[in-house]
C-alpha positions in Angstrom: 77.8 117.4 111.2 78.7 115.4 108.1 80.2 116.6 104.8 78.5 115.9 101.5 79.1 116.5 97.8 76.7 116.4 94.9 78.5 115.7 91.6 76.7 116.3 88.3 77.0 118.0 84.9 75.1 119.8 82.2 71.5 118.5 81.5 71.2 116.7 84.8 67.6 115.9 85.8 66.6 119.1 87.7 64.4 117.5 90.3 67.1 114.9 91.1 69.6 117.6 91.8 67.4 120.2 93.5 65.7 117.9 96.1 68.9 116.5 97.5 70.5 119.9 97.4 67.9 121.6 99.6 67.4 118.5 101.7 71.2 118.5 102.6 71.1 122.3 103.2 68.2 121.6 105.6 70.3 119.0 107.3 72.9 121.7 107.9 75.7 119.5 106.6 78.8 121.0 104.9 77.7 120.7 101.3 79.9 121.1 98.2 78.6 121.1 94.6 80.8 119.8 91.9 79.7 120.3 88.3 81.9 118.9 85.6 83.5 121.9 84.1 83.7 123.8 87.4 80.8 126.2 86.9 77.0 126.4 87.3 75.1 124.8 84.5 71.5 124.1 83.3 69.5 121.1 84.1 67.5 119.3 81.3 64.4 121.4 82.3 66.3 124.7 82.3 66.9 125.2 86.0 70.3 126.6 87.0 72.3 124.1 89.0 73.1 124.7 91.7 69.9 126.8 92.2 71.6 129.2 94.7 73.8 131.4 92.6 76.0 132.2 95.6 76.9 128.5 96.2 80.5 128.0 95.0 80.8 125.3 92.3 83.9 123.1 92.3 85.5 121.1 89.6 86.2 117.4 90.0 90.0 118.1 89.9 89.6 120.4 93.0 87.9 118.0 95.4 89.1 114.9 97.3 87.2 111.8 98.2 88.6 112.0 101.7 86.8 115.2 102.4 83.3 113.7 102.3 81.0 111.3 104.1 78.2 111.3 101.5 78.3 111.4 97.7 75.1 112.2 95.9 74.8 111.3 92.2 71.7 112.8 90.5 70.6 111.3 87.2 69.6 112.7 83.9 70.4 110.5 81.0 71.7 113.3 78.8 74.1 114.3 81.6 75.2 110.7 82.3 76.0 110.0 78.6 78.6 112.8 78.8 79.9 112.9 82.3 80.5 109.2 82.7 83.2 109.6 80.1 85.1 111.9 82.5 87.7 109.5 84.0 88.5 111.8 86.9 84.8 111.6 88.0 84.8 107.8 87.7 88.1 107.6 89.6 86.6 109.9 92.3 83.6 107.6 92.8 85.7 104.5 93.0 88.2 106.0 95.4 85.3 107.5 97.5 83.8 104.0 97.8 87.0 102.2 98.5 88.5 104.8 100.9 86.4 104.4 103.9 83.9 101.7 104.9 81.6 104.4 106.3 81.4 106.5 103.1 77.9 106.5 101.7 76.7 106.9 98.2 73.1 108.1 97.3 72.4 107.6 93.6 69.2 108.0 91.6 67.8 107.0 88.3 70.4 107.1 85.5 73.1 108.1 87.9 73.6 104.4 88.3 75.5 104.5 85.1 78.3 106.2 87.0 78.4 103.4 89.6 78.6 100.9 86.7 81.4 102.8 85.1 83.2 103.0 88.4 82.9 99.2 88.6 81.4 99.1 92.2 78.1 97.4 91.6 79.1 93.7 91.1 77.2 91.5 93.5 75.2 94.4 94.9 71.5 95.0 95.0 71.1 98.2 92.8 68.2 100.2 91.4 68.2 102.5 88.5 65.8 103.7 85.8 63.9 100.8 84.3 65.6 101.1 80.9 68.9 100.4 82.6 67.9 97.1 84.1 69.9 95.1 81.5 73.0 97.3 82.1 72.8 96.8 85.8 72.4 93.1 85.5 75.2 92.9 82.9 77.5 94.8 85.3 77.0 91.9 87.8 74.5 93.6 90.1 71.0 92.4 91.2 68.4 94.8 89.8 65.6 96.0 92.1 62.8 98.5 91.6 62.0 99.0 95.2 61.3 102.5 96.6 64.8 102.6 98.2 67.4 99.9 97.5 70.1 99.6 100.1 73.2 97.5 99.8 75.3 98.3 102.9 76.2 101.9 102.1 75.0 102.4 98.6 71.5 103.8 98.5 69.7 103.8 95.1 66.3 104.6 93.7 64.9 104.4 90.2 62.7 107.5 90.0 62.4 110.9 91.5 58.9 110.1 92.9 60.9 108.2 95.6 63.3 110.9 96.4 62.0 111.6 99.9 62.4 108.0 101.3 65.7 107.6 99.4 67.3 110.8 100.8 65.9 110.1 104.3 67.4 106.6 104.3 70.8 107.8 103.1 71.0 110.8 105.6 69.9 108.6 108.5 72.6 106.1 107.6 75.3 108.9 107.4 74.1 110.3 110.7 74.3 106.8 112.3 77.9 106.5 111.3 78.9 109.7 113.2 
């Protein structure tokens, strides 16, 4: 069994949070939810995140990168504009990536802004929402709009229409590391 954390914030894209959330629960992994601010919030479409009210919500200052095998970063441009300014979150992503060569990141849509801010995309093949193509390239990454873009242990996709193959690839990779 692996350990996963979903990190997000207010106004995240509801679909991009909810699908990975339930998919990881289905996988029976140990799942933590970290919302910037340490409490449940609303997605851009009005869904409570996390959708299970009894799921404990953690704050970024109360979790450690060494506790997880998989980091999931949902998108939502309104959320990213705000949470990418949280240096503790950016440091968490960078430490998570650097800590262990088996740690896996699954990032969707505008969540790629967090990878850019953590400075871990240079030289990597990365996807993100089409309007971020220039940002991805300017950060030194190679932009791709494939259904699932895999660069070693970073799994990205541009749009929630591709969530099923994206999550399947990331989960299969994490399971293969165990």
